[in-house]
C-alpha positions as CSV (number, residue, x, y, z in Angstrom):
1,M,0.0,0.0,0.0
2,S,1.4,3.3,-1.0
3,N,1.8,6.3,1.4
4,S,-0.9,8.2,-0.5
5,D,-3.3,5.3,-0.2
6,W,-2.5,5.0,3.6
7,E,-3.0,8.8,4.0
8,A,-6.4,8.5,2.2
9,L,-7.4,5.7,4.6
10,E,-6.3,7.7,7.7
11,K,-8.2,10.8,6.5
12,T,-11.3,8.8,5.8
13,D,-11.1,7.1,9.2
14,W,-10.7,10.4,10.9
15,L,-13.5,12.1,9.1
16,F,-15.8,9.1,9.7
17,R,-15.1,9.1,13.5
18,K,-15.5,12.9,13.6
19,M,-18.9,12.7,11.8
20,V,-20.1,10.0,14.2
21,R,-19.0,12.0,17.3
22,R,-20.5,15.2,15.9
23,F,-23.8,13.5,15.1
24,V,-24.1,11.9,18.6
25,K,-23.1,15.2,20.3
26,E,-25.7,17.1,18.3
27,R,-28.4,14.4,18.6
28,D,-27.9,14.2,22.4
29,R,-28.6,18.0,22.8
30,I,-32.1,17.6,21.3
31,S,-35.1,17.1,23.6
32,V,-38.6,17.2,22.1
33,E,-41.0,17.8,25.0
34,G,-38.5,16.1,27.3
35,V,-38.0,13.2,25.0
36,S,-34.6,12.5,23.3
37,L,-34.3,11.7,19.6
38,P,-33.7,8.0,20.4
39,G,-36.9,8.1,22.4
40,M,-38.7,9.5,19.4
41,L,-37.3,6.6,17.3
42,I,-38.9,4.2,19.8
43,L,-42.3,6.0,19.6
44,N,-42.1,6.1,15.8
45,K,-41.3,2.3,15.6
46,I,-44.3,1.5,17.8
47,I,-46.6,3.7,15.8
48,R,-45.5,2.1,12.6
49,E,-45.4,-1.5,13.7
50,G,-47.3,-1.9,16.9
51,E,-46.2,-2.9,20.3
52,Q,-42.6,-4.1,20.5
53,R,-40.5,-6.5,22.6
54,L,-37.8,-4.5,24.3
55,G,-35.1,-6.9,23.0
56,D,-36.3,-6.5,19.5
57,L,-36.2,-2.7,19.9
58,A,-32.6,-2.8,21.1
59,E,-31.6,-5.0,18.2
60,Q,-33.4,-3.2,15.5
61,L,-32.4,0.3,16.7
62,D,-28.8,-0.7,17.5
63,F,-29.1,0.2,21.2
64,T,-27.8,-1.8,24.1
65,S,-30.4,-3.5,26.4
66,G,-29.4,-1.0,29.1
67,A,-30.0,2.0,26.8
68,I,-33.5,0.6,25.8
69,T,-34.4,0.1,29.4
70,A,-33.3,3.6,30.4
71,L,-35.2,5.1,27.4
72,T,-38.3,3.2,28.1
73,D,-38.2,4.1,31.8
74,K,-38.3,7.8,30.7
75,L,-41.0,7.3,28.1
76,E,-43.1,5.4,30.6
77,K,-42.6,8.0,33.4
78,K,-43.8,10.7,31.0
79,G,-46.9,8.6,30.3
80,L,-46.0,8.2,26.6
81,T,-45.6,4.4,26.7
82,I,-46.7,1.5,28.8
83,R,-44.9,-1.8,29.4
84,R,-46.8,-5.1,29.9
85,R,-45.9,-8.7,30.1
86,K,-47.0,-11.1,27.4
87,E,-49.8,-13.3,28.7
88,D,-48.4,-16.6,27.4
89,D,-44.8,-15.8,28.3
90,R,-44.4,-13.6,31.4
91,R,-40.7,-13.2,30.7
92,T,-41.4,-11.2,27.5
93,V,-41.9,-7.5,28.1
94,L,-43.8,-5.5,25.4
95,L,-43.8,-1.8,25.0
96,D,-46.8,0.0,23.6
97,I,-47.6,3.7,23.1
98,T,-50.3,5.5,25.0
99,A,-52.8,8.0,23.5
100,S,-50.7,10.8,25.1
101,G,-47.6,9.4,23.3
102,R,-49.4,9.3,20.0
103,E,-50.5,12.9,20.4
104,M,-47.0,14.1,21.4
105,F,-45.5,12.2,18.4
106,A,-48.1,13.6,16.0
107,R,-47.4,17.2,17.2
108,N,-43.7,16.7,16.5
109,S,-43.9,14.4,13.4
110,N,-42.1,17.0,11.3
111,I,-38.9,16.7,13.4
112,G,-37.8,13.3,12.0
113,A,-38.2,14.5,8.4
114,R,-36.3,17.7,9.2
115,C,-33.5,15.7,10.9
116,I,-32.9,13.7,7.7
117,T,-33.1,16.7,5.4
118,L,-30.7,18.7,7.5
119,L,-28.1,15.8,7.5
120,F,-28.3,15.2,3.8
121,E,-29.2,18.6,2.4
122,G,-27.6,19.5,-0.9
123,F,-26.8,15.9,-2.0
124,T,-28.2,14.7,-5.3
125,T,-30.2,11.5,-5.5
126,E,-27.2,9.8,-7.2
127,E,-24.9,11.0,-4.4
128,L,-27.4,9.7,-1.8
129,E,-27.4,6.3,-3.5
130,Q,-23.6,6.2,-3.5
131,Q,-23.5,7.1,0.2
132,S,-26.0,4.3,0.9
133,Q,-23.7,1.9,-0.9
134,F,-20.7,3.2,1.0
135,Y,-22.5,2.9,4.4
136,E,-23.6,-0.7,3.5
137,R,-20.0,-1.6,2.8
138,V,-18.8,0.0,6.0
139,I,-21.5,-1.9,8.0
140,A,-20.4,-5.1,6.3
141,N,-16.8,-4.3,7.1
142,L,-17.8,-3.9,10.8
143,E,-18.9,-7.5,10.9
144,G,-16.3,-9.2,13.1
145,F,-14.4,-5.8,13.5
146,S,-13.9,-6.2,17.3
147,D,-13.0,-9.9,17.1
148,T,-10.4,-9.3,14.5
149,L,-8.8,-6.4,16.3
150,L,-8.8,-8.3,19.7
151,E,-7.2,-11.2,17.9
152,L,-4.5,-8.9,16.5
153,A,-3.9,-7.4,20.0
154,E,-3.5,-10.9,21.4
155,N,-1.1,-11.8,18.6
156,N,0.9,-8.6,19.3
157,E,1.2,-9.5,22.9
158,R,2.3,-13.1,22.1
159,Q,5.0,-11.7,19.7
160,E,6.3,-9.4,22.5
161,H,6.8,-12.5,24.6
162,D,8.1,-14.6,21.7
163,P,10.6,-12.5,19.6
164,S,11.0,-15.3,17.1
165,T,7.5,-14.6,15.7
166,E,7.7,-12.2,12.8
167,S,5.1,-9.6,12.3
168,D,3.4,-8.4,9.0
169,P,6.0,-6.3,7.1
170,E,3.2,-4.2,5.5
171,Q,1.9,-3.4,9.0
172,K,5.4,-2.4,10.1
173,Q,5.7,0.0,7.1
174,R,2.4,1.7,8.0
175,E,3.6,2.1,11.6
176,N,6.8,3.8,10.4
177,T,5.3,6.1,7.7
178,G,6.2,9.1,9.8
179,K,4.1,12.1,10.7
180,S,0.4,11.9,10.0
181,N,-2.1,14.8,9.8
182,Y,-4.8,12.6,11.4
183,L,-5.1,11.2,14.8
184,S,-5.4,7.5,14.7
185,Y,-5.7,4.8,17.3
């Protein structure tokens, strides 16, 4: 891999992480009638698809089970949702929206659309389609991401204790490329 290729990778990585951090920071500043944007996602999902299992919500919205529990606690405390146990399986907890929750979401239904248009304003349909393809590839590349890096870290640790093990020469080249304009890991 050439230095310019490596620099392009570093720049892309840096911009991607900056974008994610900026989005989360901005998103977390927003409260709609006391409900965060992730809470609004939950309300929207229930309105569109009916009551939801908490585990399914966590999986489909890419939240941890702890985050879903905290969000649903807040929604329930505000009277916007209600939890109930499934009759035939008491271990299963379902979340449904209340009339008050439907009214609140209806009053603010324009926020979701505006959120999307603000993020992707100025892009052509073709550019949006390209971005979608890029995001799909990044998501696919994330499959096994942590396992692969943890394995690499374990191999590095073994190599430190066993100097006869030779490391990847291309990796060594990247480590020694000199000064970078982008902060990496």
